TIKOL-996176 format. One record per residue (C-alpha): residue number from 1; residue in one letter; chain; x, y, z negated. Coordinates in pm, 1 decimal, padded with zeros to 6 digits. Layout:
<gufis>
(gufi NUM A A (X Y Z)) ...
</gufis>
This chain:
<gufis>
(gufi 1 X A (00000.0 00000.0 00000.0)) (gufi 2 X A (00145.6 00339.6 00102.2)) (gufi 3 X A (00207.0 00611.6 -00154.7)) (gufi 4 X A (-00067.6 00874.7 -00188.1)) (gufi 5 X A (-00006.4 01207.8 -00016.8)) (gufi 6 X A (-00176.9 01547.2 -00003.4)) (gufi 7 X A (-00343.7 01432.6 00319.2)) (gufi 8 X A (-00492.2 01114.6 00166.9)) (gufi 9 X A (-00606.9 01300.1 -00145.3)) (gufi 10 X A (-00771.5 01568.5 00067.3)) (gufi 11 X A (-00951.2 01307.2 00276.9)) (gufi 12 X A (-01077.3 01111.6 -00025.8)) (gufi 13 X A (-01207.1 01425.3 -00200.5)) (gufi 14 X A (-01344.2 01601.3 00106.1)) (gufi 15 X A (-01118.6 01903.9 00051.0)) (gufi 16 X A (-00850.3 02077.2 00254.6)) (gufi 17 X A (-00483.1 02008.9 00193.5)) (gufi 18 X A (-00439.0 02374.2 00098.1)) (gufi 19 X A (-00703.9 02339.7 -00173.0)) (gufi 20 X A (-00541.5 02020.7 -00302.3)) (gufi 21 X A (-00200.8 02187.8 -00314.4)) (gufi 22 X A (-00335.1 02499.5 -00487.8)) (gufi 23 X A (-00526.3 02289.8 -00739.8)) (gufi 24 X A (-00217.8 02085.6 -00832.9)) (gufi 25 X A (-00025.2 02410.6 -00888.0)) (gufi 26 X A (-00305.1 02553.3 -01103.6)) (gufi 27 X A (-00370.6 02841.6 -00866.0)) (gufi 28 X A (-00638.8 03085.0 -00988.9)) (gufi 29 X A (-00784.7 03077.3 -00636.8)) (gufi 30 X A (-00932.6 02733.0 -00709.9)) (gufi 31 X A (-01225.4 02685.3 -00947.3)) (gufi 32 X A (-01136.9 02524.9 -01280.2)) (gufi 33 X A (-01371.0 02229.8 -01223.5)) (gufi 34 X A (-01211.4 02162.4 -00885.5)) (gufi 35 X A (-00865.0 02176.8 -01036.5)) (gufi 36 X A (-00970.7 01921.3 -01297.2)) (gufi 37 X A (-01126.5 01693.1 -01036.4)) (gufi 38 X A (-00819.4 01705.3 -00812.3)) (gufi 39 X A (-00576.3 01639.6 -01097.8)) (gufi 40 X A (-00778.3 01344.0 -01223.2)) (gufi 41 X A (-00793.4 01196.0 -00874.5)) (gufi 42 X A (-00420.6 01251.5 -00821.3)) (gufi 43 X A (-00338.8 01083.0 -01150.9)) (gufi 44 X A (-00563.8 00787.9 -01075.5)) (gufi 45 X A (-00403.6 00747.5 -00732.2)) (gufi 46 X A (-00050.3 00766.8 -00873.9)) (gufi 47 X A (00036.0 01084.9 -00687.5)) (gufi 48 X A (00342.2 01268.5 -00826.3)) (gufi 49 X A (00362.5 01635.8 -00737.2)) (gufi 50 X A (00710.8 01778.1 -00668.6)) (gufi 51 X A (00703.4 02140.1 -00791.1)) (gufi 52 X A (00959.0 02241.5 -00528.3)) (gufi 53 X A (00766.1 02111.6 -00228.8)) (gufi 54 X A (00525.4 02403.3 -00203.3)) (gufi 55 X A (00803.6 02653.1 -00247.2)) (gufi 56 X A (01014.7 02481.3 00017.7)) (gufi 57 X A (00733.9 02478.9 00272.0)) (gufi 58 X A (00638.6 02836.3 00194.2)) (gufi 59 X A (00995.7 02952.5 00234.6)) (gufi 60 X A (01037.7 02760.1 00556.3)) (gufi 61 X A (00725.1 02919.8 00698.1)) (gufi 62 X A (00845.2 03267.3 00604.3)) (gufi 63 X A (01202.9 03220.7 00723.6)) (gufi 64 X A (01119.3 03020.2 01038.4)) (gufi 65 X A (01353.0 02741.2 00949.2)) (gufi 66 X A (01628.5 02928.0 00766.6)) (gufi 67 X A (01800.2 02744.2 00482.8)) (gufi 68 X A (01579.9 02719.4 00175.7)) (gufi 69 X A (01703.8 02872.0 -00148.8)) (gufi 70 X A (01498.2 02803.2 -00459.0)) (gufi 71 X A (01487.6 03064.3 -00734.6)) (gufi 72 X A (01590.1 03043.7 -01099.1)) (gufi 73 X A (01480.8 03319.0 -01334.2)) (gufi 74 X A (01734.8 03445.6 -01586.9)) (gufi 75 X A (01539.8 03599.2 -01876.2)) (gufi 76 X A (01711.5 03864.5 -02085.4)) (gufi 77 X A (01557.5 04024.3 -02393.1)) (gufi 78 X A (01664.4 04390.0 -02389.5)) (gufi 79 X A (01820.9 04518.5 -02710.1)) (gufi 80 X A (01943.6 04878.5 -02720.3)) (gufi 81 X A (02154.1 04801.8 -03029.6)) (gufi 82 X A (02338.3 04505.8 -02878.3)) (gufi 83 X A (02715.8 04538.0 -02934.4)) (gufi 84 X A (02941.6 04566.9 -02630.3)) (gufi 85 X A (03095.3 04220.6 -02670.0)) (gufi 86 X A (02747.6 04060.1 -02670.8)) (gufi 87 X A (02650.8 04246.5 -02353.1)) (gufi 88 X A (02975.2 04134.2 -02184.9)) (gufi 89 X A (02902.7 03777.3 -02295.0)) (gufi 90 X A (02558.9 03781.1 -02131.5)) (gufi 91 X A (02703.6 03922.0 -01809.1)) (gufi 92 X A (02951.1 03633.3 -01797.9)) (gufi 93 X A (02669.4 03381.2 -01862.2)) (gufi 94 X A (02474.8 03539.7 -01576.4)) (gufi 95 X A (02771.8 03500.7 -01340.8)) (gufi 96 X A (02795.5 03134.1 -01431.6)) (gufi 97 X A (02424.3 03080.1 -01369.5)) (gufi 98 X A (02430.7 03260.3 -01035.5)) (gufi 99 X A (02742.2 03085.5 -00904.1)) (gufi 100 X A (02635.6 02733.9 -00999.7)) (gufi 101 X A (02278.7 02790.2 -00882.9)) (gufi 102 X A (02408.7 02908.0 -00546.3)) (gufi 103 X A (02623.9 02596.1 -00513.5)) (gufi 104 X A (02311.3 02386.8 -00572.4)) (gufi 105 X A (02098.0 02578.4 -00322.9)) (gufi 106 X A (01924.8 02818.3 -00559.9)) (gufi 107 X A (01917.1 03192.4 -00602.6)) (gufi 108 X A (01914.5 03357.3 -00945.7)) (gufi 109 X A (01697.9 03657.7 -01028.7)) (gufi 110 X A (01726.6 03854.4 -01350.9)) (gufi 111 X A (01420.0 03959.7 -01549.6)) (gufi 112 X A (01443.7 04188.1 -01852.2)) (gufi 113 X A (01195.1 04164.5 -02138.3)) (gufi 114 X A (01132.1 04384.7 -02439.3)) (gufi 115 X A (01052.9 04747.4 -02518.3)) (gufi 116 X A (01251.8 04873.2 -02220.1)) (gufi 117 X A (01161.6 04582.0 -01994.1)) (gufi 118 X A (00845.9 04399.0 -01894.5)) (gufi 119 X A (00595.9 04224.4 -02119.7)) (gufi 120 X A (00551.1 03848.4 -02132.6)) (gufi 121 X A (00208.9 03848.5 -01966.1)) (gufi 122 X A (00343.9 04052.9 -01673.7)) (gufi 123 X A (00642.5 03818.4 -01639.8)) (gufi 124 X A (00409.6 03517.8 -01649.2)) (gufi 125 X A (00205.6 03659.2 -01361.1)) (gufi 126 X A (00513.9 03736.4 -01150.0)) (gufi 127 X A (00672.8 03395.1 -01204.1)) (gufi 128 X A (00349.5 03212.6 -01127.5)) (gufi 129 X A (00271.8 03421.1 -00817.1)) (gufi 130 X A (00620.1 03358.8 -00679.6)) (gufi 131 X A (00620.5 02991.9 -00782.9)) (gufi 132 X A (00935.3 03033.3 -00993.5)) (gufi 133 X A (00939.8 02746.7 -01240.9)) (gufi 134 X A (01301.6 02717.0 -01356.1)) (gufi 135 X A (01411.3 02955.5 -01634.1)) (gufi 136 X A (01737.4 03020.0 -01816.6)) (gufi 137 X A (01696.9 03231.7 -02130.3)) (gufi 138 X A (02002.3 03441.4 -02218.0)) (gufi 139 X A (02129.7 03470.5 -02576.8)) (gufi 140 X A (01927.5 03718.6 -02780.1)) (gufi 141 X A (01961.2 03889.9 -03115.9)) (gufi 142 X A (01762.7 03713.9 -03384.3)) (gufi 143 X A (01515.7 03443.0 -03284.9)) (gufi 144 X A (01339.7 03517.0 -02954.2)) (gufi 145 X A (00968.1 03439.6 -02921.8)) (gufi 146 X A (00861.8 03336.8 -02570.5)) (gufi 147 X A (00561.3 03132.2 -02677.4)) (gufi 148 X A (00334.2 03371.8 -02485.3)) (gufi 149 X A (00435.7 03220.6 -02151.2)) (gufi 150 X A (00218.1 02949.5 -01996.9)) (gufi 151 X A (00476.1 02676.7 -02056.2)) (gufi 152 X A (00301.0 02400.2 -01865.4)) (gufi 153 X A (00420.7 02583.2 -01551.3)) (gufi 154 X A (00790.5 02608.4 -01643.2)) (gufi 155 X A (01103.8 02425.8 -01743.2)) (gufi 156 X A (01373.3 02618.0 -01928.0)) (gufi 157 X A (01705.9 02609.7 -02109.1)) (gufi 158 X A (01823.4 02856.1 -02375.4)) (gufi 159 X A (02190.9 02954.5 -02342.7)) (gufi 160 X A (02247.6 02969.9 -02717.9)) (gufi 161 X A (02237.1 02750.0 -03027.0)) (gufi 162 X A (01863.4 02714.2 -03090.9)) (gufi 163 X A (01520.5 02857.3 -03020.9)) (gufi 164 X A (01196.7 02763.9 -03197.0)) (gufi 165 X A (00927.4 02960.1 -03011.7)) (gufi 166 X A (00903.5 02740.2 -02815.8)) (gufi 167 X A (01167.5 02474.5 -02889.1)) (gufi 168 X A (01373.2 02431.3 -02569.1)) (gufi 169 X A (01683.2 02249.6 -02453.9)) (gufi 170 X A (01992.0 02455.8 -02541.4)) (gufi 171 X A (02346.4 02499.0 -02415.0)) (gufi 172 X A (02603.7 02680.7 -02626.6)) (gufi 173 X A (02956.5 02689.6 -02762.4)) (gufi 174 X A (03064.6 02393.3 -02974.4)) (gufi 175 X A (03164.9 02599.9 -03277.5)) (gufi 176 X A (03248.1 02302.2 -03498.4)) (gufi 177 X A (03467.2 02122.6 -03244.7)) (gufi 178 X A (03635.7 02449.9 -03147.8)) (gufi 179 X A (03736.2 02522.1 -03507.4)) (gufi 180 X A (03873.1 02170.1 -03548.4)) (gufi 181 X A (04079.0 02212.7 -03231.8)) (gufi 182 X A (04211.6 02549.6 -03345.8)) (gufi 183 X A (04312.3 02433.6 -03694.2)) (gufi 184 X A (04497.3 02131.9 -03554.1)) (gufi 185 X A (04681.2 02363.0 -03314.1)) (gufi 186 X A (04780.8 02594.1 -03599.6)) (gufi 187 X A (04887.7 02299.5 -03813.8)) (gufi 188 X A (05117.9 02177.0 -03535.4)) (gufi 189 X A (05277.6 02523.2 -03531.0)) (gufi 190 X A (05362.0 02496.5 -03898.5)) (gufi 191 X A (05089.6 02705.4 -04060.7)) (gufi 192 X A (04987.3 02561.2 -04397.8)) (gufi 193 X A (04768.4 02830.9 -04558.4)) (gufi 194 X A (04499.1 02915.2 -04302.8)) (gufi 195 X A (04246.9 03174.0 -04419.4)) (gufi 196 X A (03901.9 03236.1 -04269.7)) (gufi 197 X A (03702.4 03557.1 -04303.2)) (gufi 198 X A (03340.5 03552.5 -04191.1)) (gufi 199 X A (03044.1 03787.4 -04185.1)) (gufi 200 X A (02758.9 03614.5 -04368.6)) (gufi 201 X A (02500.2 03686.9 -04095.6)) (gufi 202 X A (02720.1 03514.7 -03834.5)) (gufi 203 X A (02785.1 03217.8 -04062.0)) (gufi 204 X A (02415.0 03168.4 -04136.7)) (gufi 205 X A (02301.8 03218.9 -03775.3)) (gufi 206 X A (02536.5 02940.5 -03662.3)) (gufi 207 X A (02424.7 02712.6 -03946.7)) (gufi 208 X A (02773.2 02728.3 -04103.9)) (gufi 209 X A (02945.1 02551.3 -03812.5)) (gufi 210 X A (03260.1 02766.8 -03823.9)) (gufi 211 X A (03300.4 02741.0 -04199.4)) (gufi 212 X A (03192.9 02377.6 -04217.0)) (gufi 213 X A (03469.6 02263.7 -03982.6)) (gufi 214 X A (03721.8 02490.4 -04155.0)) (gufi 215 X A (03643.7 02348.2 -04500.6)) (gufi 216 X A (03656.2 01990.3 -04372.4)) (gufi 217 X A (04005.8 02018.2 -04225.0)) (gufi 218 X A (04130.2 02211.3 -04527.8)) (gufi 219 X A (04074.3 01888.0 -04717.4)) (gufi 220 X A (04205.7 01637.6 -04464.8)) (gufi 221 X A (04501.1 01791.1 -04281.8)) (gufi 222 X A (04825.8 01694.8 -04457.1)) (gufi 223 X A (05006.9 01951.1 -04671.9)) (gufi 224 X A (04733.7 02214.8 -04635.9)) (gufi 225 X A (04673.0 02460.9 -04918.3)) (gufi 226 X A (04307.7 02551.6 -04962.2)) (gufi 227 X A (04240.0 02924.9 -04922.6)) (gufi 228 X A (03886.3 03034.9 -05020.0)) (gufi 229 X A (03682.7 03174.1 -04730.3)) (gufi 230 X A (03616.2 03547.2 -04740.3)) (gufi 231 X A (03243.3 03592.7 -04680.7)) (gufi 232 X A (03084.1 03939.4 -04683.2)) (gufi 233 X A (02764.2 04101.7 -04562.5)) (gufi 234 X A (02975.0 04367.2 -04395.2)) (gufi 235 X A (03346.4 04309.3 -04352.8)) (gufi 236 X A (03574.5 04601.1 -04428.4)) (gufi 237 X A (03928.7 04685.4 -04526.7)) (gufi 238 X A (03816.4 04717.6 -04890.7)) (gufi 239 X A (03695.1 04357.0 -04889.3)) (gufi 240 X A (03976.4 04211.8 -04679.1)) (gufi 241 X A (04289.5 04357.3 -04843.5)) (gufi 242 X A (04229.1 04225.1 -05200.1)) (gufi 243 X A (04145.0 03879.6 -05058.7)) (gufi 244 X A (04457.4 03875.2 -04841.2)) (gufi 245 X A (04686.6 03987.7 -05123.7)) (gufi 246 X A (04541.9 03743.3 -05375.5)) (gufi 247 X A (04529.2 03425.0 -05164.5)) (gufi 248 X A (04824.4 03491.4 -04930.4)) (gufi 249 X A (04710.8 03306.5 -04614.4)) (gufi 250 X A (04991.4 03257.4 -04361.5)) (gufi 251 X A (04748.6 03270.0 -04067.1)) (gufi 252 X A (04412.3 03447.6 -04057.2)) (gufi 253 X A (04108.9 03353.4 -03848.0)) (gufi 254 X A (03810.8 03583.0 -03794.4)) (gufi 255 X A (03596.4 03776.7 -03550.9)) (gufi 256 X A (03738.8 04123.4 -03620.5)) (gufi 257 X A (04072.9 04221.8 -03458.7)) (gufi 258 X A (04084.1 04520.2 -03696.9)) (gufi 259 X A (04214.6 04272.2 -03953.6)) (gufi 260 X A (04556.0 04281.1 -03785.9)) (gufi 261 X A (04605.1 04640.1 -03905.9)) (gufi 262 X A (04484.7 04547.4 -04256.0)) (gufi 263 X A (04735.6 04259.5 -04265.5)) (gufi 264 X A (05020.5 04492.8 -04167.9)) (gufi 265 X A (04921.2 04730.0 -04448.2)) (gufi 266 X A (04989.0 04439.9 -04682.6)) (gufi 267 X A (05336.3 04380.4 -04538.7)) (gufi 268 X A (05258.5 04113.1 -04277.4)) (gufi 269 X A (05472.4 04110.7 -03962.9)) (gufi 270 X A (05293.7 03940.7 -03674.9)) (gufi 271 X A (05398.4 03681.2 -03566.0)) (gufi 272 X A (05720.7 03656.6 -03769.2)) (gufi 273 X A (05571.5 03616.0 -04116.5)) (gufi 274 X A (05199.5 03568.2 -04045.9)) (gufi 275 X A (04962.0 03472.7 -03767.0)) (gufi 276 X A (04622.0 03592.7 -03652.0)) (gufi 277 X A (04354.0 03442.7 -03422.9)) (gufi 278 X A (04038.5 03623.1 -03314.3)) (gufi 279 X A (03747.1 03379.6 -03299.2)) (gufi 280 X A (03590.5 03559.0 -03001.2)) (gufi 281 X A (03814.1 03684.2 -02719.4)) (gufi 282 X A (03545.7 03928.6 -02601.8)) (gufi 283 X A (03593.9 04130.3 -02921.8)) (gufi 284 X A (03960.1 04194.0 -02837.8)) (gufi 285 X A (03962.1 04536.1 -02673.3)) (gufi 286 X A (04283.9 04714.0 -02772.9)) (gufi 287 X A (04571.2 04510.5 -02915.5)) (gufi 288 X A (04638.0 04171.3 -02759.1)) (gufi 289 X A (04618.9 03864.1 -02983.6)) (gufi 290 X A (04562.3 03489.8 -02982.2)) (gufi 291 X A (04191.1 03415.2 -02942.5)) (gufi 292 X A (03918.7 03166.7 -02854.3)) (gufi 293 X A (03745.8 03198.1 -02517.9)) (gufi 294 X A (03381.6 03088.6 -02550.4)) (gufi 295 X A (03368.1 03010.4 -02174.5)) (gufi 296 X A (03031.3 03183.1 -02122.5)) (gufi 297 X A (03038.5 03135.7 -01743.8)) (gufi 298 X A (03069.9 02759.2 -01795.4)) (gufi 299 X A (02779.9 02769.2 -02042.0)) (gufi 300 X A (02570.1 02952.0 -01782.2)) (gufi 301 X A (02667.3 02701.4 -01513.0)) (gufi 302 X A (02571.9 02405.8 -01732.0)) (gufi 303 X A (02238.1 02568.9 -01817.9)) (gufi 304 X A (02165.5 02613.8 -01445.7)) (gufi 305 X A (02249.2 02248.1 -01380.4)) (gufi 306 X A (02014.1 02129.2 -01653.2)) (gufi 307 X A (01724.3 02344.2 -01534.2)) (gufi 308 X A (01765.1 02237.1 -01172.1)) (gufi 309 X A (01786.2 01872.9 -01277.4)) (gufi 310 X A (01461.1 01906.4 -01472.0)) (gufi 311 X A (01292.8 02072.0 -01174.1)) (gufi 312 X A (01397.8 01794.9 -00940.9)) (gufi 313 X A (01254.3 01539.6 -01184.8)) (gufi 314 X A (00928.8 01735.7 -01218.3)) (gufi 315 X A (00986.7 01787.8 -01591.5)) (gufi 316 X A (00773.7 02091.3 -01669.5)) (gufi 317 X A (00655.9 02213.6 -02007.3)) (gufi 318 X A (00801.5 02222.7 -02357.3)) (gufi 319 X A (01028.8 01919.8 -02408.6)) (gufi 320 X A (00910.2 01653.5 -02650.0)) (gufi 321 X A (01262.3 01621.5 -02789.3)) (gufi 322 X A (01479.0 01930.6 -02732.2)) (gufi 323 X A (01848.7 01858.6 -02684.3)) (gufi 324 X A (02167.7 02055.2 -02748.2)) (gufi 325 X A (02456.5 02054.6 -02498.6)) (gufi 326 X A (02780.9 02203.8 -02629.1)) (gufi 327 X A (03092.6 02336.5 -02455.8)) (gufi 328 X A (03422.4 02366.3 -02650.2)) (gufi 329 X A (03610.2 02694.4 -02660.0)) (gufi 330 X A (03941.4 02742.8 -02478.7)) (gufi 331 X A (04242.6 02850.3 -02681.2)) (gufi 332 X A (04416.8 03161.4 -02549.0)) (gufi 333 X A (04781.2 03217.6 -02636.6)) (gufi 334 X A (04874.9 03555.5 -02779.2)) (gufi 335 X A (05157.5 03750.6 -02941.9)) (gufi 336 X A (05009.4 03711.0 -03290.7)) (gufi 337 X A (05112.9 03345.1 -03330.4)) (gufi 338 X A (05449.9 03177.0 -03337.9)) (gufi 339 X A (05519.5 02972.8 -03027.7)) (gufi 340 X A (05422.0 02608.8 -03011.0)) (gufi 341 X A (05705.7 02364.1 -03065.5)) (gufi 342 X A (05846.5 02226.4 -02740.7)) (gufi 343 X A (05901.3 01856.4 -02688.5)) (gufi 344 X A (06255.1 01811.2 -02570.3)) 
</gufis>
């Protein structure tokens, strides 16, 4: 028995193929009762709708045979108070999405939400009208709420650690693995008193992944002296200097490059007597230093791959079991660490 098609469904229901296609897509041009009847008949017949088919045919009709390029929507929640490094991070994620999508035959379009952008209901209408079903949500401050979209029409990935409204698949930096990698690298270079300083809001937002890995290796790397983590609601020289003088770390890890100046005030000479690593290379704007590269373009590329894979498998809607895909950071050499030992 041959597989059911739009043609056979149309014939059995006494409707046109256009009506069948519109009904399966949930088009408002078709009455609700007709949509229900068509979907029940399609399910009973074992018909599986490919969400890209209508878009492909529509594009082919418009372009008279030119190469089809599907569209992924990159959703960005506008925040006027976003720090510069976060804005640069999102731009790099966008480049990764666009480049990988293009390699896979898709075009990326950017949509901005929030007070200075469009509202969710307007976005929902635009995406549905243009038959855009694949979404990548860019990292946002706080916990974004996109539950107002009609999620049975879309498949999406969030390019950050987690999202609850709605819960989606996520792709982000592997903070825990990256810290383990960094501490082992520092240990091989002879550092034995690593010290971590961390803003509490960052630590809590990442569910203590940085600090958790740091505390674990403090206990298990040989000959390591345990230096208490400096945690503060707002890091400053007044908080850092007493901690540094009291606990005497020989290498310092943190997000704020300003700490290099505070270390020098205390007599540190980088890299001769002490080391420093910035945990986010995008924060390094003036003085060069060793740092971790979060590889945001790679995160964007992986998010694009996941969304396109879900589209091709007709996996629309909120996932039953959201997953987390992680990418490790890349260590960047810098003048604030002693050189790695050479194997001769």
